[in-house]
N, C-alpha and C positions, 0 to 999 in steps of 0.2 A: 822497225816493225812494232815495237812496244808502244811507241807514240801513236802510230797509226791505229793500233788495236784500241788504245784508250780513247782516241778520238771517236771511233765508231761506236764504242760502248757508251760514251757520253751522249752522242747523237741519238742512239737507240733509246736511252733513258729519257732524253728531252722530248722525243716524239711519242713516247709511250702514252697510250690513252689510259688515264686513271678513272676508274668507275666507282659508283656507290649505289647503295640501296637504302631505302627508308622503310623501316618496319614500324607501322603505327599499331600500338597495343592499346586496346580499350573497347569494351562492350558498348560504350556510349557512342562511338563512331559507327560501329556496325548496326546499331539500332536506329541511327538517324537522329538521335537526340542532340548530338553535337556535330557540327560541320568542321572538317579539318581545314586549317589554313597554314599549317606548319610546312606542308610539302612545298608550297610556293616559296616560302621564306628560305628554307634550307636549299632548295634547288638554285635560287638566284645567288645565294652565298657560295655554293659549290662552283657554279659557273665562273665566278670571279677568281676562284683559286685554281681553275683548270681541271676540275673534277666533274665528270659527267654522271648525272643521276640516270641510271638505266632501268630502275625498277622500284615500284612501291607496293608494299604488301600491307594489308589490314588484317589483324588477327585478334582473337578474343583474349580476355584475361584468364587464360587456362595454362597452367604450368607446362603440361606436355606439349601444347601447341607452340609456346614460346621457345622451349628448349629445342624442339625439332626444327623450327624455323631458323633460329640463331645458328645452330650447327650446320645448317644447309647454306645459308647466305654468307657466313663468314669465310667459307672456303671458296666461294664463287666471286665475291666482290672485294675490291681493295679496301673499301670503307663501308661499315654498316652503322646506320644511325637509327636508334630506337626512340620513339616518343611515347610518353605516357607510362603510368604504372609505377612511378617512384615516389609517390606521395605517402601520407600517413594512415590511410584507411586499409581495411582488411583485404580489399581487392587489388591493392597495389603490390603486385607480386613480381614485377619485372626484375628487380635486383636479385631476389632469391633464385629466380628461374635462370638468369644469366650465370650466376655462380654455379648452378647445377650443370648448365651447358658446358662450362669450362672445367667442371670437376674441381671447383675451388671451394674452400670453406667459406661459410657465410656467417656474419656476425657484426658486432659493433666495429666500425672503422674508426680507429683512434683519432685521426685528424678531423674527420667529418663530425664526430661526437663533440670534440672540443669547439669547433666552429659553431655548431648549433646550440650548445650549452651556453656559450658566451653571448650569442645573439638573443636567446629567449630568457636567459637568467635561470638559476637553479630552481626557483619556485614554479616557473611557467614551462619548464622543460619536461612536459608530461610524456606518457608512454607513446602516444601517437607521434609526437615530434621526435622522440628517440628512435622510432622506427625508421625515420628518414636517414639515420646514421648507420643503419644496418645495410652493409654492402658486401660484395665479394672482397675478401680480406686483402688481396693484392691489387685492388683497383686503384687507379690514379683518379684524382678528383677533377671535375670540371666546375670551376668556381661560378657562383651565382651572385651577381651584383644586385639582383632585385629582391629576392626573398631568402637569400643565404643558403637554403637547402641545396646541396651540390648534386650535380650529375656525376657520372663516373665513366672511366675508360678501362676496358679489359681487352688487351691485344688490339684488334682492329674494330672493336665494337664500342660505339660511343652512345651512351644512354642519357637522354635529355628529358625534361619534364614535358607534359602535354599542354600546359598553359602557354598560349602563343606569345604573350608579352615577355614572359620569363625566359622562354626558349630563345627568343630573338636576342635578348640581352646577354645570353651566355655564349653566343656563337663567336663574337669577337675575340674571346679568350682562347679560342681554338685555332686561330689563324696560323700560329707558329707550330702547330702540331700536325697540320694537314700538308702533305707533300703532293702537289698536283702536277699536272702536265701543263700544256699551253693553255692560256686563258681562252675561254670560249666567248666569242662575240656573236651578236645577233642584230638583225634588222627586220622590222615589220612593215609590210605594205598592206594597208587597209583598202580593199577594193569593193566597189558597188557592183557586185556580180554574184553568181552562184557557182558552186564548185564544178558542176558538170560543164560549165562554159570554159573553164580554164584547165581542166584536168589533164588533157593530152599535151597541152603546151607546157605545163609545169613538169610533166614527166620527161619531156625532151630536154628541158633545162637541167633537171636532176641527173639524167643520164650523161650529160655533158660534163657536169661538175661532181665527180664522185666524192670529193673531199669536203663537200658542203652538204648540209642537211636542210631540205626544204619541206615545210609542212603547211597544210592549209586548214583553216579552222573557221567554220561558218559562225556568223553572229547575227543577232536580230536587234536593231537599235532604232528607236523612234519610228517604229512601224515599217522599217525597211530592212531587207536582207542584204548581207555583205559577207565577204570572206577576208580573213586576215591571213596573209602569206608571210610565214616566218622563215628567214634564212639564218642558219647557224653554222659557224665554222671557227676554227682557230686562226684562220688567215683573213685579215680585214680586206685584202685585195680580192680574195675569192668572193666575199660577200658583195663587194662592189660590182664585180663582173656578173654575178648571178642576178643582182638587182637590175643591172642595165638590160640584160636579156629579157627579164620578166617585164620590165617597163616597155620594152620594144613591142612585145606581142600584145600587151595590154593596150597600147596606143593604137595598134592595128585593129584591134577588136572594138575600139571606141569605148573601153571600160573606164569609168571614172575612178581616179585615185583619191581617196578621202584624206 
């Protein structure tokens, strides 16, 4: 009975869907001055680890807003990723706000301080750069191979910089810290059609395969309209079966696959 219990517990754990949310922090995103590209980078990385990104929020550089949002999402999602607001300027308040959300003391993080001081040298380690070493005291560091300034982890909240190239370089170091479920696979069919032409047929396929997720996304390329149909699932065989059914009705409707 014990062995059977452990088996079902392990199966339950293996099949559990692990989810995540990204909280983008920054007035520059909300104002339109900067276009976010980090969501796509993080989402693809999470898919490879078997973690499903279920929500994205964009909030301003306001302490009360950050604290409220973090306290809400950290209870709702397995993983929370924040981007932006951990730099050297006055409006970089993510670190301080997350410390407040967890009711942790905030100040110079000994390890982060040493890393930054060594990188810049005592003479160039000015107040702005020292600010990047101010973190929630109990935070674990996310190492930065690009510009040295670390991100940090508090419980299930992972705080990363907003600069896309730096953020991307830091994700690899988190691979062994993220416990995901089954890897999420996907296949895309690009069709020369409009959504209204395939909506009912896609719905029938979706209803038949509940463990697959089918989405349709219009696009406009070279003066012509099309639809990208994306099939996502943790089971490759399920994607293959869905794809076959979609290709069957596409053929009957004489729709061109690009």
